N, C-alpha and C positions, 0 to 999 in steps of 0.2 A: 841634522846639521850641527857641525862642530861650532862651539862658541867658547870664547875665553872664560865666560861665566862659569862653565862647568868645571874648569880646571882651577880657577882662582875666584871663588865667589866673594862678593862684597861683604866684608866683616862688619861694616858700619851701617846696618839697615834700621836699627832702632831709632825712633824719632827724637829721643832725648837721652842724654848721658848723665848719670848721677855720680860717677867716680872718674878720676883721671885714668888715662890709658898709659900703661907703662910697658914698653918693649924692653925686655931684659937683655936681648942679644941682637947682634947684627946678623942679618940673614939675607942673602941674595940668591934668587932662583932664576936660572936662565932656561928658557924653553925654546927649542928650535923645531919648526915644523916645515917639512919639505913637501910641496905639492907638485906632482908631475903634470906638466902641460901636455894634453893629448896631441898626438901627431897631427899636423895640419893646422894647429892653432898657435897663437902667440898672445902674450900679455898685452892688452890694449890699455888697461888702467890699473894702477896699484894705488891704494890709499896712501896718503902722506905719512911719513914717519913722525913719531912724536916722543917726547920725554916729559913726564910730569913729576915734579919733586916738591916736597914741602918740608924737608929737613928730617922727617921721621919715616916717610914712605916715598918710594921711588917706583914709578911705573913707566915702561917704555915699550915701543914696538918699532921694528925696522923691517922693511920689505925690500926684496930685490929679486929681479928676474935674471936668471942665469941659465944659459943653454935652454933646455926644455923643462925647467923647474922654476917654481917660485919659492923662495926661502923667506919664512916669516920668523923673526926672532923677538921673543918677549923677555923682558926683565922685570922681575918683581922683587923689590927690596924693602926691607924693614930695618931701620937703624935704631940702635939703642937710644932710648930717650923717653921723655914723658910728655904727654899731651894733656893740657888742662881741659876741664869740662867745657870751658868757654870757647875752646878751639875745636870742639867736636864737629861742628858744622863745616869747618874747613876740610876735615878728612872726608866727610860725606861728599862735599863738592868735588874733591879730587877724584874719588871713585866714580861719581856720576859722570864727570868729564871723560874719564877713562873708558867707561862703557859706551858713551856717545861716540867717541872716536873709533871704537871697534865695531860700529854698526856699518861702516862703509864696506862695500863688496869689491872684490877683485873682478875685473871684467876681462874675459878672453875674447878674441876675435879670430875667426877663421882666416887663415892667411890667404891673401888675394882678395878679400872682401874689403870694400871701402866703407868708411863711416857714412851713415845715413841710409844704408841698404839693409 
């Protein structure tokens, strides 16, 4: 099973930070994944889009159903800056929220099938 964790693992897993975090560069990575919808099916539910930012880290996901495909776009950004040790838990919270939001599944339904069947 594909998971965003395997492409962009959480870098803030240690329970405590002893030194400030410094990002020397601005870096934005965009990942686009196209999923083909099998013939006879349609997208019944797409998880909601989201954007999380805290000034130094930016994480987002956008989904759309187009023709017989689902397009998922991820943005991972790090901005030049410094995070104090006292703010480390805020970075952890941001990534935790990101992973929680990525646990929702796309639901396909066979065309002609009604909800509840």
